N, C-alpha and C positions, 0 to 999 in steps of 0.2 A: 149128616144123616137126614136132618130135616129137609134140606134142599133136595136130596134124592127122593125122599118120600113125597114131597110136593110135586116133584117132576113126574113120579109114577101116577099121582092122582090127576095130572093134567090129561086132557084128551090127546090122543095120539097125533092128531092134526096140528094142535098147538105146539107140541114138542117138536114135531118135524119142522114147522115154520121157524121156531126159535133157533133150532140147530142150523137150519139153512141160512138164517140171517147172520148168525155168528160165523159160519163158514164163509159166507160171501164177504163179510167184513174183513176177516183174516186174509182171505185170498186177495182182496183189493189192496190192503195195506202191504202185503208181501210183494205184490207186483210193483207198487210204487217204490218200495224200498229197494228192490232189485234195479229198477230204472235209475234211482238216485245213485246207488253205488256204482253202477255202470258208467254214468256220466262223470262222476268224481274220479273214477279210475282212468277214464279217458283223458281228463285234464292232467292228472299226475304223470301219465306216460308221455303226454305231449311236451310238458315242460322239461321232463327228464331227457327226452330225446333231443330237444333244442340245446340243452346244456352240453350234452355229449358231442353233438355235431359242431358246436361253436368252438370247443376247446380240444376235441379229440381226447377227452378226459381219460379214457381207459388206456391210452397208449403213451401218455407223457410221464415224465419223472415225478417223483413225490415232491421235490422242491418246486416244480412247476405247478403242480396241483395246489400246493399251499400258497404260492404267489397269486394264484387266481382268486383267492379270497382277498379282495382289495379293501383298502382303508380299514374301517372299524370291523369289517367282517373277519379279517385276519386276527384281530385282537380277541374277539369272542370265541373263534374256533380254537385259539391257542389254549384256552382253559379246558376245553374238551380234551385236547391232546395231552395237556398237563395231567389231568385226572387219570387218563389211561396209562401214562408212563409212571405214575406214582407207584411205589412198592405195595401199597395197600390203600383201600378206600379211606381208612381213617387218616392216613398220612396225607392223602390227596386233599381231603377236606381241611385238614390243619394248615396245609400250605396255602390254600385259598383264603382262609380266615386270617392268617398271618403272612401276608404276601409282601415281600421286599424286592421283587424283581420288576414289577410293573412301573413303579416310580422310585427312582434312586433316592437313597437316604430317607425313605419313608416306609413305614410298615402299615399297610392298609388292609381292611377287611373287604375282600372283593365281593363276598355275598351280601354285604351291606351296601356297598357303593354301586354295584352293577347288577343288572338283571340277567344273571347267568345260571339261574337254577335249571333252565332247560338243558344246558350243557352238562351240568352235574348229573341230572336224572338220566340223560342219554348215555353218559359214560358208565353209570351204574348198570343200566340195562345191558349195555354191550359186554361188560365184564361178567354179568351173571347169566346171560343167555348163552346157550351153546351154539354160537354163530361165528366164533372167531376163525374157524378153519376155512370157511367158504365166503366170508364177507369182510372186506377190509374196513377199518374204523371210519375212514373218510366216506365210504359209500353208505355205511349205516347212518351217518350224519345227514348227508345230502338227500338220501331217500326218505328219511323221516320228514325233512322240511318239504319235499315235494309231495309227500303223502298228506301234509296239512293243506295243500292246495285242493286235494280231493275233499277234505273236510269243509273247506270254504265253499266249494261248489254244492256240496250236499246241503249246507246251511242255506244258501241262496235258493236252492230247489224247494226246501221245506217252507221258507218264507213266502215264496211266490205261490206255492200250493195252498198254504193256509189262508192267504189273502183272497185267492180267486176260487178255490175249490176245484181246480182242474190240474191234473198231472201235466198237461201240456204247458202250463205256465212255468212249472218247475224245469221242464226240459228246455223251454225257450230261454229261461234265465241262465241256465248252465251253458247253453250254446253261445249266447251273447257274451258271457264272461270269457269263454275260450277264444272267440273270434276277435274280441277287443283286448287281447292280452297286453298289447303295448301300453294301454291306459288303465288296465285293471290290476296288473301285477308286474313286478320286475324280479321275481324270485329266481329266474334262471341264471342271472348274472350277479345277484346280490343275496346269495343264499342265507348268510348268517344274520342279516339285518333283523333287528328286533321286531319290526312290523310284520315280517314274514312268519314269525312265530305267533304273534298276537292277533292279527286281523282275522284269521279263521275262527278263533274263540269269540271275537267280537261279533262276527256274523252268526255264530251259534247262539250267542246271547240275544241278538235281535230276533232270531227265530223263536227262542223261548219266550221272550216278551210278547211277541205277536200271538203266540198260542195262549199265553196267560191272560191277555186282554180280550180274547174272543168271548162274546156274550154267552155262548153255550157251555163254557167251561164249568165243570163241576168236579168230577172225580180226579182229573189231572191237575187240579189247582196246586196241591201240595207238592206234587212231582215237579211242576214247572217252577215253583219257588226255589226248590233245591237245585234244579238245573240252571236257573238264572244265577244263583250264588256261585256254583262251580265254574260256569263259563266266565263270569265277571272276575272271579279270583284268578283263573288261569290267564285271562287277558291282562290283568293288572300285574301279575307276577312276571310276565315275559316282556314288558315294554316300559321303559323309564318315563315315557310321555303319557302314561295311563291316566294321570290326574287331569290332564287337559281334555282328553277325550271324554272322560267321565263327567267333567264339568259341563261340557256341551250337552251331554245326555241328561244331566240333572236340570239344565235349563229347558230342555225339551219336555221333561216331566212337569216342571213348574208351569210351562205354557199350557200344557194339556189340562193341568189342574185348574188354572185360572179360567179356561174356556169350558170347563165342566165336561171334558171328554172322558175322564176317568174318575173313579170314586175315591173318596178319602182313604179307604183301606188300601186300595191299589197304590196310591201315591206313597203312603207311608211304607208299604212293603218294598217298593222299588228303591226308595231312599235308604232304607235299612239294609238292603242287599248291597248297595254301593258302599255304605259305611263299613259293614262287616267284612266285605271283601278287602277293602283298603287296610283295615286294621289287621286282618290276617296276614297280608303281605308285609305290613309294618313289623309284625312279630317275626316273620321268617327272615326279614332283612335286618335283624338285630337292631330293631327300634330306629329305623332310618328316619331322621328328623324331616327330610324333604316331604314325606307323606303327611306327617302331622301338620306341616306348614302349607299344605296344598289348599288352593282356593275352593276345590270341590267340597272338602270336609267343612270348611268355614261356611260355605253356602248352605249345605244341608242342615248344619246345626242352627243357622240363622232362620231358615225356613220353618223347621220344626218348632223352634222356640216361639217365633212370632205367631205361628198358626195356633199354638196352644194358648197363647195369651190373648190373641185377637179373635174373639168368638163372633158369630153372626156375620162372617165375611160374605157369605153368599145369600144373604137375605135382603129384602127390600126391593124397590123397583129398579129399573135398568140404570137410571142415572145414579142412584144411591150405590148400586153395586160397582159401577165404574169408578166412582170416587173412592170407595173402600179399597178397590183393587189397586188403584194408583198409589194410595197411601201405603198399602201393604207392600207393594213392590219397592217403594222408596225406603221403607224401614228395613226390608230384607237386604237391600244393597248396602245400606249404611252399616248394619250389624255385621254383614259378611266381611267388609273391608276392615272393620274395627277388630273383629276376632282374628282375621288373618294377620293384621299388623302387629297385634299384641303377641300372637303366637310366634311370629318370626323374631320379634324382639326378645322374647323369653328364651327361645332356642338358639338365638344368634345365627339364624339361617340365612345363608347367601348362595346356596347351591343353584337355585333357579333364577337368580336375578338377571342372568344374561338373556333368558327367554323373554322376560318382560322388557328389557332394553331393546331387544329385537322388535317386539310388538310396538313399543312407543315410537321407535325410529321408522318402522315400516309405514305407519300412518301419520308421520310427521309430527309426533307429539314429544319427541325427545331429541337428544344430541345425535347428529349424524356422523361425528368423528369417532365415536366410541369403537374401539378395536373389535371387541367381541360382537357387537351388533352389526358392524360393517362386514365382518367375516361371514355372517349369515346372509345379509342383504345382497351381497355381491354374488352369491351362488344362484344359478338359474333355478334350482329346485325350490328355493324359497321366494321366488318371484311370483307374479300373477300367472294365472292359468293361461297358456297360449291358446289362441283361437283355433289353431289347427287341431287341437284336441276335440273340439266340437265337430269339426269337419270329419274326423275319423269316426266319431260316434254316429254321425249322421249317415256315413257311407255304409255302416252295418245295419241301418234301419232301427237303431236303438233310440236315437235322440227324439224322433218324432212321436212315437207312442208314449215315451216318458213325459214329454211336455204336455201331451194331450191328457194323460192321466192326472198329472199334477194340477193342471188348470181346471180339470173337471171337479176335483175335490175342493179346490180353492173357490170355484164359482158357487158350489153348493153352500159353503160356509158364508160367503159374502151375501148370497141371496137370503139366507136365513137371518143374518144380522140386519140386513136392510128391512126385511119384513118386520122384525122385532122393533126397530127404530120407528118405522112408519106407524105401527099400531100404538107405540108409546106416545108419539106426537099427536096422533088423532085422538087418543084418550084425553090428553091434556087440553086439546082444543074443544072437543065436543062433550066429553064426560058422560056419554050414554052408557046405560047399564050393560047393553049387549056388547059394546066394544070393550068395556072394562072386563067382562067375563072372558072375552077373546084374548085380551092381553094377559090376564092371569093364567089362562089355560096354556098359552104359548110360553109364558115366562116360566111355568112350572117344568117345562121340558127344555132340555139343552140341545146342543148340537148332536148329542148322542142319538136323537131321533132321526137324523138325516145322514150322519157319518158314523160308521162303526168305530169303536175305540182302537182296535188293532190297525185299521186303515189310517186313522188319524195319527197314531204314533209313527207309522212308517212314512207318512207324508211330512211330518215335522222332522223326522230323522233325515230324510233326503234334502229338506230345505236347509236345515242348520249346517249339515256337513257339506252341502253344495256351496253355501256361502264361504265356508272355510276353504274348500278346494279352489274356488275362484281367487281367493286372496293369497293362498300359498299352494303352489303347484304340487309340492311333495305330498300334501294331504289329499290329493285327488283319489288315491287308491282306496280311501275309506268311502268315498262318494260313488265312484264309478261302478264298483261291485254291487252296491245297493241299488243303483240305477237299473241294473238288469232285472232285479226282482220286481221293482215298481212298474217298469214298462211291461213286463210279462203279465203282471196282475191286471193292468189296464186292457190288454188285448184279450186275455182269457177270462176275465171276470164279467159280470153281468151289468155292473153299474154304468160303465162308459157306453156300452152298446144300447142300453135302455135309454139313456139320454139322447144319443144320436137318432135312434129310431123314433123316439117321441117327437123330436124336432121335425123329422121327415114325415110324421103322422102315419107310420106303418109299423107301430110297435106290436109285437106278438111274441109269445114265448117260443114258438117254433123257430121263428126267424132269428131271435137272439141266440138260441141254442146252436143253430146252424152257423152263425157268424163267429161265435166264440170258439168253435172248434175248427171251422174251415180256414179262417183267416190265419191263425197261427201255423197251420199245416202248410198253407201256401207260402207263408213267409219263410218257414224253415226250408222249403224246397228252393226258394229264391236264394237264400243264404248258402245252401249247398252248391247251387249252380255258380254263384259268384265267387265263393271263397275256397271251395275245395281245390281247384287248380293252384291257387296261391299257397294253400297249406302244403300240398304235395311238393311244390317247388321249395318251400321253406324247409321242409323236413329232409329234402334230398341235398340241400346245400351243406357241404362239408368244409370246415375250416380247421385251423390248428393253432394252439397256443404259441405265441411268439413274443418273447421279451428277454432276449439274450443278455442285455445289460444288467437287468435286475437279478437274473439267475447267476451271472458272474459275481455280482456284489454279494449275494447271500452265500455262495460257495466260498468266497474269500473270507467272509466274516466267520463262517463255521470252522474253517481250517487254520486261519492265521491269527485269530485274536483269542485272548483268554476267555474262559467260560463265563466269568463274572464281570467282563468288561461292560462299561456303561456307555451307551450310545445316545447322542443328541442329534436331532434333525426334525423333519416335518412329521406331523402327527400320522399322516397316512403311511409314510414309509416305515416309521418305527413300529407300527402295528404288524407289518410284514416281517420285520426283523425279529420281533418277539416270537412270532409263530415259527419262522423257518430256522432260527438260530438259538432261541432261548436266552438271548442276551438281555441285560438290564436296560431299562429305558429311562429317559429323563421326563418324557411327556408322552401322551397317547391321545387317541381321538375321543375317548369318553369324556365329554366336556362338562359334565354336571358336578363340578367341584371348583370352588373359588380359587383355592391354592393352585390347582392344576392349571386353570386358565391363566393365572399369573405366571406360572412356570413356562407355559407355552409361549406367551408373549415375550418372555425373556429369551428363550431359545431362538425365537424367530428374529431376534435382533441381528443374527448373522446375515440377514438379507437387507438390513438397513444401513444407514450411514453411521457407523460406529467405529471407534478406534480399536485396534487389535487388543490393546490392554483391557478395554471395557469387556469385549467378548470373552477374553481369557478369564477374567474375574468371574463373569457370569457362569461360564461352563464349569470352572473349578468349584463354585458355590453349590452347583448341582451334582458334583461328583462325576462329571463326564470324562471319559477316557478318550472317546473318539467323536468326531463331528462329521456328519455326512451332509454335503452340499449337493443340491440338485440343480442342474442347468435349466430344467423346465420351470423352476421357481425364480431363479436368479435372473433369467432372461425371458420371463413369462410374456406370452402374447395372446393367451386364450381369453383373458378378460380385457375389458376396455380400460382406458386410462382412468385412474381413480378407484379401480376395483382390483388391480393386481396386488398381490400380497406386499410387494415392496412399497406400493403407493399407500396402502393402509398403515404400514409402519412409519412411513415418512409423515403422514398426517398426524399420527398419534405422537410422534416425536417433535412435531412443529416444523418439519423440513419441507422445502419445495419439492414437488414431484418431478420425476424425470420426464423428458419428452416435451413436444410442443403442446401447448394448451394453457388455459388460465389457472392461476393459483390464488388462494385466498390471501388478502393483504397482510395478514398476521404471520404468514409462513416465512421462514428465513432460509437462506442457503446453508447447507450442511458444511461443517468444518472438516469432515473426514470423508474419504471416498467410500463407496459401497463395499462392505466387507467381503461379500461373496465374489466380487470381481477383483478386488485388490489383492486378495490372498493368493490368487493364481499367478501373480507377477513375481512371486518369490523374492519380495523385498526383505531387507534385513530385519526390520521390526516385526515382520510376520513369521519369518523362519525361526526367530529366537523363541517364539511361543508355540508354534504349530509345525508339525512335520507331516508332509504328504506321504501317505502309506498305500493308497490305492486310487486309481482313476480309470475311467473309461469314457465313452462319449456322453454318458448321462450323469454319472456320479463322480464326486471327488471326496475322498475320505482323508481326514487329517487327525493325527494323534495329538491330543492336548498335552503339552508338556507340563509336568508338575513343578511346583516352586523349587523343590530341592534340585531338580535338573537344571533350572535356570541359574541357581546359585552356584552349582558345580561348574557350569560353562563360564560364569562370570569369574570364578576363581582361576580357572585355567587361563582365561584371557589375561587376567592381571599378572599371573606368574610369567606368562610369555613376555608381557610388556616389561616386567621387572628384569627378566633375563636379558632382554634386548638392551 
């Protein structure tokens, strides 16, 4: 009532101007929102069309659709299928919590071990929503993942818009993301991968942090805090590698804090959001010890503890502050590793040790013969970023404005630091009162005076994740998407154009305004002229799913083997067997468990030089009823010598590798032939332990004979000999 009375007392002109301002603001934001949604929807339709055209998904059989979920994608989708086939929601959840089908002779809690809450929620939505009559479960699943790509584009649009203040920046970021699809996403052929679920939430979190760090933020501050928590929580819940991404983000926050880009309150808030999100996921995952033993939690605890104990960190002259900062960083690192070591010892945590082995081996800091580390190192996705990636990014005109923007901000920071050092040195040499006052005045200001906090965060984000992408190609998808927002900010913002025009001595607000709007429009016109014919050709190219050998194998397993038969084989194939047939597995691709990694190495001995008795004992110990051998692994040629699976097994067993080439002097010749080759010769010692039950050009399936069968055969043989 008071507001209404005050409004009545205002002059009519003031009321009209206020209403006009509010109406203009709402209209502007509504227009931007519609543009954002339109661009996101365009990306969603684009990837969905590519997926349909590549597989002819709407016309193939259900078993073919399920086979298209390759490797670990099939494993994750199988739990969505399992929840839908359960007689009730309660029974489905109980089966996931007490699962004995994923790993033979083990009962595991899938909600604790794996990040599959998205499959659980999606199955609940499908069961509760009235959509079963006109939308198949598999389409509901893939359309949801494709819709998250729209969320990704919307997040990039908002980040670029917040940084630059121009809607053109958001549109340009979205267009770049779509045109560079090969390097920004692989969702159309790896739908169920955890990164396709989580990276859109990470992009939303970056947009929320960008808004939170804006200097003009006032009313939206509390809203942004909650939005950052929700997006961080969703990101952490949907990807098992969340702790490593959040660790890099925590290092970014620490760097910004040391350089005075953000305030103490903002630093503490961002750290607490990370901690609360991880602990929330820890509770939902039934107290998963891998989260408590993560480096990011140890790092944040160490930073907050030492900051509380070490007061006056940012006081004194430049040299004093640098010395304090160096000591502070050393103490933080020492305390971080101490806390992490003690936590892992107390929890007996070994789940993520293979990741650290991979890192040590990748940078030449650890053993190179370790089987788990070599399994990662030999995959192209975990190698260095290929240079042709930069060539593709340059062809879409993305790389050049990105480098220009990054170098611009970096130069500003370097110039500021050099100025500070020059004044500090001149103060020590001359000691005049005027220069002392100048140093004090400059020292009281930080880089905040020349670089905005939100810009600084995004620059650090692209720097840190760029380094990760160059070291590990699979991580490029975190970097390339953010590249689009940074490059769009550089072209559509005022900072870069101001610097260029100042150097050219023709700086004016009118010219800056003209350039920041005209150049992006001209660039988008060039992108349309260059890429539209290619896009039309790509969208018109029709293919069809073709994998008859795998279809034949899955059909045979479903019809000719018992429902609870246990299968042993490669991780990738067994994930498909779990999805298509529902049979029990000995091992699977979700590698974040020490015992599972040991199981996998044991099963893979079928591709090594081992005796049939050894293999038979291994398979019986795991409860395997059938063994599936793949010619593509036994006679592998995809990898170079030393990286083939059989080579990794030979090195781990101390055997000389096959084929021409050098071998380490400590390796010895194997005393047994390679099992996957010798078993096909139908020798007596193999036939007595294994029976061939299925074969085609790609797969060979053998039934593992149990001990009582061997004893029965032995008794029959002895009786015949006695009768003779």
